[in-house]
N, C-alpha and C positions, 0 to 999 in steps of 0.2 A: 668637526662633528656637528650635525644639524641640531637646531633647537628642539627640545622635547617638551610636549605639552604636559603640564601638571594639572591634574584634576583635584581641586581642593574640595574635600568632603566636609560639609557643614551640617551635622546632625541637629536635631531639635532638642527640646526640653527632655531631660533625662537620658540623652545620648541614644545611639542606635546599637541594639544588641547584636549577637552573633548571627541571628537569622534574618536580619534586616538587609534589604538589597544593597544599601550603602556599604555595609560591612562586607558583604559578599563580593562586591566589585573591588573593594580595597584589598581583600585577601587574594583575589584572583590576579590582580595587577599591582602589587605593592610598590613597584618602581614608578608607576604613573599616578596612582591615587593616594593622596595624603590627607589624613584626617586633621581638621583644625580642632585641637583640644581646647577645652574650657576648664577654668579653675574649679567651677562648681556647676555640675550638670543639674543638680536638684534645686538650686537657688540662683538662677541666672540673673546677672546684672548686665543691662544693655551696654553700658560704656565698656565693660570688660570684654563682652562678646564682640563688639564692633572693633575694639582695639586688636583683638586676636585675629580677626578676619584681615584687618589692614596689615598686620605684621606678616601673616601667612602669604598674602598676595605679594607683598614687597619681596619676601624671600624667594618665592616661586618664580616671580617675574625675572629675577636675575638669571634663571636657567632657561627661560623661554616663555612661550604663551601659557596663559592660565585660563582654565574653565572652572566655574563654580558649580558644585553639585550639592544643592541644599534641600533639606527636608524640614517641613513644619516650622518651628521657631527659627531654624537656620535660614529659612526664606525671609523671615521678618528681620533677622539680624543683617542679612544681605541688603535688604532695602534700606535699613538705617545706615549701613556702611556707604552705599551708593550716594545717599543724601548728604554725607559729610566728608567723604574722601576727596583728596585732590584729583584733578583731571589726569595727572601723570600716573596716578595709581590705578584709577578705573580704566585708563587707556591700555593697561597691561592685560586686561581681561578680554578674552575672545568671545565668551558667551557664558550663559548660566542656565542650568536646568533647575527649576524651582518647583519642587514637588510637595503637594498638600500644604500650601501656606496656611499657617494657623491664624485664625481671625482673633487676635488677642484683644481687639477692641470690644468684643462681645463675650469672650471667655472669662468666666468669673473664677479664675485660678490666681490666688494671691501672688504666687511666684512670678506670674507673667505680666502683672500690671505695669511694671516699669518699662515694658516694651510698647506701651500705648503712647500715642496713636501709631498705627502702622504708617511708615513713611511711604508716600505715594509719588515720589519724584520719578521721572522717566529714566530708565536705565540707558547709559551711553553705549551699550553693546547688545547684541542679539540675546534674547531670552525666550524660554518656553516655560509656561506655567502648566503643570499637570495637576488636575484635581478630580477626585472621584465624585460621582453623582450623589453618594451617600456619606460623605466625609463628616464625622461628628464635630470636627473642629472648624469647618468652614462651609457655608452654604454655597452652592454652585454660582448663584448670582454674585456673591461677594468675591469668590475666586475669579470670576470673569472680570469684575471691576478692578481687582488687583492687576490682572494681566493687562487690561486696557491702560491703566495709569502707568504701569511700568514699561509700556510699549512692547509687551511680550505676546507671542503667539499663545493661544489657549487650547489645551487638549483635555478632553474629558473621556477617559477610557472606559467608563461604565461604573458599576457599583462595586467598589473595592475597599470601602471604608477609608481609613487614613493612609492608605498606600504604604503600609509598614509591614513588619514581619507577621502581624496578625492577618494581613490581607492574602497570605498564601501566594505571593508573587515569586518566591524563589529568587533566581538570579535576575528576574524581571527583564527579559530580552527586549520587550517593547520600549522600556526606558533606555536601554543601551542604543536602540535605533534612534530615539529622539536626541540622545547625547551626541551621536555621530553626525547628526544633521546640523549641529551648531557650528 
């Protein structure tokens, strides 16, 4: 049987609800998309989140290639994981779709302060950063700086807010196209 790609879904602060494109993708393809659960979505702890990403990658890599599908704080957790994970673990990842990375360095949300500073190490796998022109959690120039530091392609789809369920993206077919390109 051929190796099967596992798409690890990494939601942000407070998780992704039923109308979020991450949840919709997961629901549409439950055998391929697997959410990385967190112990506490409301009071995130960086070490815990990074450890859960690492464990999920290790488990999924035993089955085949891995692609990360992160949103908001999930992007920041991914960057911290890349900065600390061993090469054999990051080597299992084929690519990452990083959507609406939250700029925790400027966000004055007490629950997010432990994720400062955003890790800016280059990713050892292909990545795409997608950020809206009017995202309240990250300015476009900062999102472009994240993409440059991470060695990722940058895509700005227009003015869609935080690219979440409030953005009216539905199943977000444009995101699926970007994912397919990884």
